[in-house]
C-alpha positions as CSV (number, residue, x, y, z in Angstrom):
1,M,38.7,-20.4,17.5
2,S,40.1,-18.1,20.2
3,S,39.1,-18.3,23.8
4,A,37.8,-14.7,23.7
5,T,35.2,-15.5,21.1
6,Q,34.2,-18.7,22.8
7,S,33.4,-16.9,26.1
8,D,31.4,-14.3,24.3
9,K,28.8,-16.8,23.1
10,P,26.0,-17.7,25.6
11,R,26.3,-21.2,26.9
12,T,23.6,-23.7,25.9
13,H,22.6,-27.1,27.0
14,P,20.8,-29.7,24.9
15,A,17.6,-29.3,26.9
16,V,18.0,-25.7,28.1
17,A,18.9,-22.5,26.3
18,I,20.6,-20.4,29.0
19,G,21.0,-17.1,27.2
20,S,22.8,-14.3,29.0
21,F,23.4,-14.4,32.7
22,R,21.4,-11.2,33.1
23,E,18.3,-12.9,31.5
24,L,18.7,-15.8,33.8
25,F,19.0,-13.5,36.8
26,D,15.9,-11.5,35.8
27,A,13.9,-14.6,35.3
28,H,14.8,-16.2,38.6
29,A,15.6,-13.5,41.1
30,R,12.2,-13.4,42.7
31,F,12.0,-17.2,42.8
32,V,15.4,-17.3,44.6
33,W,14.3,-14.7,47.1
34,R,11.0,-16.4,47.9
35,S,12.7,-19.8,48.1
36,L,15.4,-18.6,50.5
37,L,12.8,-17.1,52.8
38,G,10.7,-20.3,52.6
39,L,13.8,-22.3,53.5
40,G,14.4,-20.4,56.7
41,V,17.0,-17.9,55.7
42,P,16.5,-14.8,58.0
43,E,15.1,-11.9,56.1
44,N,18.1,-9.7,56.8
45,D,20.4,-12.4,55.2
46,V,18.3,-13.1,52.1
47,A,20.1,-10.5,50.0
48,D,23.5,-12.1,50.8
49,A,22.2,-15.6,50.3
50,S,20.6,-14.7,47.0
51,Q,23.9,-13.3,45.8
52,Q,25.6,-16.5,46.8
53,V,23.0,-18.5,44.9
54,F,23.8,-16.6,41.7
55,V,27.5,-16.8,42.1
56,V,27.3,-20.6,42.4
57,L,24.8,-20.7,39.5
58,Q,27.1,-18.8,37.2
59,G,29.8,-21.4,37.8
60,K,27.5,-24.4,37.3
61,L,25.4,-23.5,34.3
62,D,27.1,-26.2,32.3
63,Q,26.0,-28.9,34.8
64,I,22.3,-28.6,34.3
65,D,21.0,-32.1,33.5
66,E,19.2,-32.7,30.2
67,G,15.4,-32.4,30.7
68,C,15.8,-30.5,34.0
69,R,14.1,-27.1,34.3
70,V,16.5,-24.3,35.2
71,S,14.2,-23.4,38.2
72,T,14.7,-26.9,39.6
73,F,18.5,-26.6,39.3
74,V,18.4,-23.1,40.9
75,Y,16.2,-24.5,43.7
76,G,18.8,-27.1,44.4
77,I,21.4,-24.4,44.8
78,C,19.0,-22.5,47.1
79,L,18.7,-25.6,49.3
80,R,22.4,-25.8,49.9
81,V,22.9,-22.1,50.4
82,A,20.0,-21.9,52.8
83,S,21.4,-24.8,54.7
84,D,24.8,-23.1,55.0
85,F,23.2,-19.8,56.2
86,R,21.0,-21.6,58.8
87,R,24.1,-23.5,60.1
88,R,26.1,-20.3,60.4
89,A,23.3,-18.3,62.1
90,H,24.2,-19.4,65.6
91,V,27.7,-18.1,65.4
92,R,26.7,-14.6,64.2
93,R,26.5,-11.8,66.8
94,E,24.6,-8.6,66.6
95,R,26.7,-5.4,66.5
96,L,25.5,-2.9,69.0
97,C,25.6,0.8,68.4
98,A,25.0,3.8,70.6
99,M,21.8,4.9,68.8
100,P,19.7,2.8,66.5
101,P,19.5,4.3,63.0
102,E,16.3,6.2,62.3
103,R,14.2,4.7,59.6
104,P,11.4,6.6,58.0
105,T,8.2,4.7,58.5
106,A,5.1,4.9,56.5
107,A,1.7,4.9,58.2
108,P,0.9,1.2,58.7
109,Q,-2.1,0.1,56.8
110,E,-4.3,-2.6,58.3
111,S,-4.1,-4.9,55.3
112,A,-0.3,-4.7,55.1
113,V,0.0,-5.4,58.8
114,S,-2.4,-8.4,58.7
115,H,-0.6,-9.7,55.6
116,R,2.8,-9.4,57.4
117,E,1.4,-11.1,60.5
118,A,0.1,-14.0,58.4
119,L,3.5,-14.4,56.7
120,D,5.1,-14.4,60.2
121,R,2.7,-17.1,61.4
122,L,3.4,-19.2,58.3
123,R,7.2,-18.7,58.8
124,V,6.9,-19.9,62.4
125,A,4.8,-22.9,61.3
126,L,7.3,-23.8,58.6
127,D,10.2,-23.4,61.1
128,A,8.6,-26.0,63.3
129,I,8.4,-28.8,60.7
130,D,11.1,-31.2,59.4
131,T,13.4,-29.7,56.8
132,A,12.6,-32.4,54.2
133,Q,8.8,-31.8,54.7
134,R,9.3,-28.0,54.5
135,E,11.2,-28.2,51.2
136,V,8.4,-30.2,49.6
137,F,5.7,-27.9,51.1
138,V,7.4,-24.7,49.9
139,L,8.0,-26.0,46.4
140,Y,4.5,-27.5,45.9
141,E,2.2,-25.2,47.8
142,I,4.0,-21.9,47.5
143,E,6.0,-22.1,44.3
144,E,3.3,-24.3,42.7
145,L,5.7,-26.7,41.0
146,A,4.4,-30.1,39.8
147,M,5.0,-32.9,42.3
148,A,7.3,-34.7,39.8
149,E,9.5,-31.5,39.7
150,V,9.4,-31.2,43.5
151,A,10.6,-34.8,43.8
152,R,13.4,-34.2,41.4
153,A,14.4,-31.0,43.1
154,V,14.7,-32.5,46.5
155,G,16.1,-35.8,45.2
156,C,13.5,-38.3,46.5
157,P,11.0,-40.7,45.0
158,L,7.6,-39.3,43.9
159,Q,5.6,-41.2,46.6
160,T,8.0,-40.0,49.3
161,A,7.4,-36.4,48.2
162,Y,3.7,-36.9,48.4
163,S,4.0,-38.4,52.0
164,R,6.2,-35.5,53.0
165,L,3.7,-33.0,51.6
166,H,0.9,-34.7,53.5
167,A,2.8,-34.6,56.8
168,A,3.8,-31.0,56.2
169,R,0.2,-30.0,55.5
170,K,-0.9,-31.6,58.8
171,S,1.7,-29.8,60.8
172,V,1.1,-26.4,59.1
173,V,-2.7,-26.7,59.5
174,A,-2.2,-27.7,63.2
175,A,0.1,-24.7,63.8
176,L,-2.2,-22.3,61.9
177,G,-5.5,-23.9,62.8
178,E,-6.8,-21.3,65.2
179,H,-5.8,-18.5,62.9
180,V,-7.3,-20.1,59.8
181,E,-10.6,-20.7,61.5
182,G,-10.8,-17.3,63.0
183,E,-10.2,-15.3,59.8
């Protein structure tokens, strides 16, 4: 069989049918975006980080473990890419320009503003907790993965994942406590 015909076939794994890369991208793009935000990648860097996740994913499709969900594998890549982006954040500098670009702004609606403020408070609360706790919290509470999948994605025992979740919840509730009670 020629190499041209081999590369035209979609790659498959014993436990996971991958399909076309476009299908994989469509199925996981929103998950990657949310995960990167949840892992502390600044909003203006999420597009670049997301692209990096899919570049890495395309090269590693054949490494998905048997029985592993594709989303768990993708999240593992997100962890590493987010870590790289956070590490490089301190070396980046803003580029100044004479006049800031004008952006058309829609009339702010109260619900959109309060939603944005709540997300910002959550992001600040998540930034204040330990990275390992944050990963478990984001996967379990926000992405709603089963705890067994969370433990597998972050590479820790199930009970450790539960204790990290408990500690993260305490920290987040303490950080958001006054806002949660007031709303």
